[in-house]
C-alpha positions in Angstrom: -175.3 79.6 -32.3 -172.2 81.1 -33.6 -169.0 81.8 -31.7 -169.4 85.4 -32.8 -172.6 85.8 -30.8 -170.8 86.1 -27.5 -167.4 87.7 -27.1 -166.2 85.3 -24.4 -167.0 82.4 -26.8 -165.1 84.1 -29.5 -162.0 84.6 -27.3 -162.2 81.0 -26.2 -162.5 79.8 -29.8 -159.6 82.0 -30.9 -157.5 80.8 -28.0 -158.1 77.2 -28.8 -157.2 77.7 -32.5 -154.0 79.6 -31.6 -153.0 76.8 -29.2 -153.7 74.2 -31.9 -151.6 76.2 -34.4 -148.7 76.4 -31.9 -149.0 72.7 -31.1 -148.5 71.8 -34.8 -145.5 74.1 -35.0 -147.0 77.1 -36.8 -144.8 80.1 -36.5 -146.1 83.2 -34.8 -145.7 85.3 -37.9 -147.9 82.9 -39.8 -150.5 83.0 -37.1 -150.5 86.8 -37.2 -150.9 86.7 -41.0 -153.9 84.3 -40.7 -155.3 86.5 -37.9 -154.9 89.6 -40.2 -156.8 87.8 -43.0 -159.6 86.7 -40.6 -159.8 90.3 -39.3 -160.3 91.6 -42.8 -162.9 89.0 -43.5 -164.8 89.8 -40.3 -164.6 93.5 -40.9 -165.9 93.2 -44.5 -168.4 90.4 -44.2 -169.7 90.0 -40.6 -172.0 92.4 -38.7 -170.7 92.8 -35.2 -172.9 91.0 -32.7 -171.9 92.9 -29.5 -170.1 96.0 -28.2 -166.7 94.4 -28.1 -166.9 93.3 -31.8 -168.2 96.7 -32.8 -165.2 98.4 -31.2 -162.8 96.0 -32.8 -164.4 96.6 -36.2 -164.3 100.4 -35.8 -160.6 100.2 -34.7 -159.8 97.8 -37.6 -161.6 100.1 -40.1 -159.8 103.2 -38.8 -156.3 101.6 -38.9 -153.7 101.4 -41.5 -152.5 98.1 -42.9 -149.6 98.2 -40.4 -151.9 99.0 -37.5 -154.2 96.1 -38.5 -151.3 93.7 -38.5 -150.4 95.0 -35.1 -154.0 94.4 -33.9 -154.0 90.9 -35.2 -150.8 90.2 -33.3 -152.2 91.8 -30.2 -155.3 89.6 -30.4 -153.1 86.5 -30.6 -151.0 87.7 -27.6 -154.2 88.5 -25.7 -155.8 85.1 -26.0 -152.5 83.3 -25.4 -151.9 85.3 -22.1 -155.5 85.7 -20.9 -156.9 83.3 -18.4 -160.2 82.1 -19.8 
C-alpha cells in the first residue's frame, strides 16, 4: 500500500519528512523548492487516489508557477501546524 492511497497517510508521511528536513537543518526555502518539485512530479506522473488528491492536482494544474510555489509552501505549513 502506498502513502498516496489515503490522504491522512500522505499528510503524516509529509509531516514526518518535513520534520526530518528541519531536524537536519534544511532551510524552509529549500523545503519549499523540494515540495514544488514533488508537486510537479505528482501532478504529471501519479493518478490521484482520492478526492483530496484530485482537488490538489486540479488546483496545481490551474495555477501559475508562482501559485504552485505558494501551494508547496502552504502544504509544508499545513503539515507543520496540523495536529495529526
